[in-house]
C-alpha positions, 0 to 999 in steps of 0.5 A: 623769199630767197630761193637759196635757203630752200635749195640749201635744205636738201643740199647740205645733208647731201654734201655732208654725206659726200664728204663723210664717205670721201673722208671717213676712212682716212680722217675718222675724226671728221665723221661726227662733225660731218654727220651732225653739223650739216643736218643741224644747219639744214634743220635750222634753214628748214625752220627759217624757210617755214617762218619766212613762207608764213601761213596761207602762202605758196612758193612755186619755182622751177627750171626745165631740167630735161626735155623728154619729147612729152612732159618736161622734167623740171628742177622745181620747188613747191613749198606750202604749209604742208611741206614746211611743217614736214620739213621741220619735223624731218630736220628735228628728228634727223638732227636728234638721230645724228646726235644720238648716234654719236654715242650709240655707235661710238665704237662702231668701226663703220660709223662714218659710212653709217652717218653719211648714209643717214645724212643722204637719207635725210637729204632724200626726204627733204627732196621729196618734201620740197620737190615740185616735180614728180620725177625729181620727187621719184629720185628722192623716193628711190634714194631713200629705198637704197639708203634703207637697204644699206642702213637696215643691213648695217650689222651685215654680220648677222643673217637677220640684218642681211635678210631684213635689208634685202626684204625691205628693198624687194618689197618696196620695189614691188610697190614702186613698179606700179607706182612708176607707171602711175606717175607716167600715166599721171604726167601723160594725162596732165601734160606735165610732171609739175605738181601745180599743173597736175593739181590744176588739171585734176581740179578741172576734171582733165584726168582721163584715168583717175581710178587707174592712176590712183590705184597704181600710186597706192601700190607704191604708197603701200610699199613705202608706208608699210600698208597691207599687203606690203607691210611685212618688211617693216617689223623685220627692219628692226634688225638695223640700228635703233637710231635708223629705226627712229629715222625710218619710222618717224620722219623719212621713208614711211612718211613719204607715202602718206605725204605723197597721197596728201600732196596729190589728194585732189587726184584721189578725190576723183575716184571713189573706188580708190578712196574705198580701197585706201580705207579698207587697206588702212582698216586692215592695217590698223587692226592687224598690226595692233593685234600683232603688236600685242603678241610681240616680245621684242621691244622694237617689233612692238614699236614697229607694228605700232608704226604700221598701225599709226600709218593706217590712221593717216591713210584712213584720214586721207581715205576720209578726204581730210589731208589736214588730219592726216598730216597733223597725225603724221607730224605728231606721230613723228615726234613721239615715235622718234622719242619711243625708238630712241628711248628703246635704244637706251633701254636695250643698251642697259638691259642687253636684250630686246626681250620685254619679258627678259627686261622684267627680270632685271632688278631696278631697270627703270632706276638705271635709265630714269630719263628713258623711263619717263620719256618712254612713258610720255611717248607711250601715253601719246601713242595711246592718245591720252590728253593733253598730249599731241597724240590725243589731238591728232588721233581724235582729228582722224576719228573726227574726219572719219565721222564726217565722211561717214555722214557724208560731210567730208572736210575736203575743203577746196581740194574736191567734192565731199560727195566723192568720199564714200560713206562706207570709207568713213564708217570703215575707218571709224570702226577700225580706228576705235578698235585700234585705239583699244588695242593700242592702249592694251599693247602700250600698257602691256609693254610699260608694265612688263618691261619696267614694273614686273618683279625680278624673278630670274635671269634673262632666258637664253633664247632672248632676242639678240641685237648685235648693237648691244655688244658695246653697251656699257651699263655704267654709262648707259645714258650718256648726254648725247643719248639723253638730251635728244629724248627731252628735246623730242618730249617737248613736241610730244607734250605740247604740239597738239595742244598748241596747234589746237588752241591757236589758229596757226596750224589750221592756217598752215594747212587747209584752214579747217578746224582741227578740234575733235568732235565730242562724240568721237572724243568720248568714244576714242578716249573710252576705248583707250581707257578700256584697253589700259584697264584690260592690259592692267587686269591681265598683268595683275593676273599674271603677277598673281599666278607667278606669286602663287608659284604657277607658270607665268605667261604673257599678258598678251596671251591672256588678252588674245587667247587663241589668236596669240599664236597667229598674231605673234607670227604676223597671221602667217602673211610671210608664210603665205607670200613664201608659198605663193611667190618665193617658192615658185620663184625659187623653183623657176630659178632652179629650172632656168639654171638647169636649162641653162647648164644642161641644154644651153651650155651643152649646145654652146660647148658643142658649137665650140668643140665641133670646129676643134674636132674638124680641125683635128681630123683635117690635121691628119691629112696635113703631115708634110710628107710628099710621098704620102701626098703622092700616094693619096693622089695616086689612090684618088686617081685610081678610084676615079678611074674605077668609078668611071669604068664602072659607070660606063 
């Protein structure tokens, strides 16, 4: 293979970002072509690279970038089926987002910088996927973090956007600190930062601290992929523009943590304790986020919590020792979640609100945005996991992996011993996954029915959630072509990817070679749970409608389903308040104490040290009058004083 092709994949968006930042203010007309063309070309090259690489082959090449006195840092490529598949997803979603953004933010004065940052974000994810060296991978990992800070805070005029961007940056950095130490320890144990050398050392049992390494790496994964307990930044990140949400949630930042664990899964298979921790983390994330989604009124926050839960599925598959199922669901979820966020942007533009309950009061909303209506329905069906959509097959592959792990038959293949996966991890993921399937179906059905199928009864409430990006919405042109066609492009893999991948052998051959067909037992349980969730949400919605028709106060179907848990779920079960009490307030109090000590103590000494020479100088100045008679008088007085002292002493 010509190495120029994979090198150009991350390089083109990076060059486009540099050109966009350099010319955006002076030549704003160049912003759109510089945003779309490099990313689209990179997507095509990623597809060509994947086709040239084929199935079952690996490309590993590199050159030493910097000596360190220990493990060298290399500028290396490591391409295989996993990186090929995910790079195609990244290119597809990023291109759709850039095209969509040309219309979505057409009148935004900061569009050039926005588009450049999206391109840089894309380049950083390509670097993470293609890198064969962990330190170079870390560069892309951190570039995504700073890009997310700027993009989430794009509408910095609003306090919510500023707070959300800072929160996303700090929470992810909290996980990145132990993650960095984990990479250093892994490189020291393996004697190299090259991924191939690390995996070879892990396969030979040469890692001396596998549990510590795995747990340190999981901290960074929890931050980047929004897993409990570092998941709180992702719902608040909805303050950013909706296309950014599609990119973050579908193909870049949150996918990076799952990809890293999948890439280094042989390291994690050396530690049963780390796999059990990952399983518990995934289970809590899945169930908790699904409960929270059922209580949200903001459309984008519902989708954000659903992303957290679906990432929990992927983490659960990895805890079960099956990275093939995890990556299958990552790619499947990337397609339909990007579709859901882009359709949400169309709906928000048309409805002028993020509030689902306010949308229910708009007459003919689904007729105003027919493309978004149908494609959102398709995306929600994939999210629920209804056959024959991609989400059904990928979700069932996760549940099948958990079932195998629960019975001690984990499909680890050539990655490591199946016995390393605790049966408890499999059972934990399986039970949590089935419960999450029920809750996911319930909140997705609730969203669909309340937003599009409730009868209009009044104007939108005054306290409906506000989004600054809807100020420029044009109801008469709520669905321009640049916003409509990306929806149908993403609908194609949402509809066909799972079925195509399971009816041929190309997808298993591209990944680990294990069959991806779901087991009959888990398929019946998972689908049954989804149908039960749909029926429960429909019954609650009908009950709410009957109350409204009878003149009684209407309520949220989610409130009927959750009961007393509705309030806590609406506020994320108080995790943010807990963190505020345990960390934020003590840190702020410590900062105030340091400020007091600095100003009242340290600055007092500094000012005193500066003032003392002045005082001494002024005192000495009185003796330097320049009057000769005064000097003689002082000399005579001194002589008399000395004579008196001598006389007294004798």
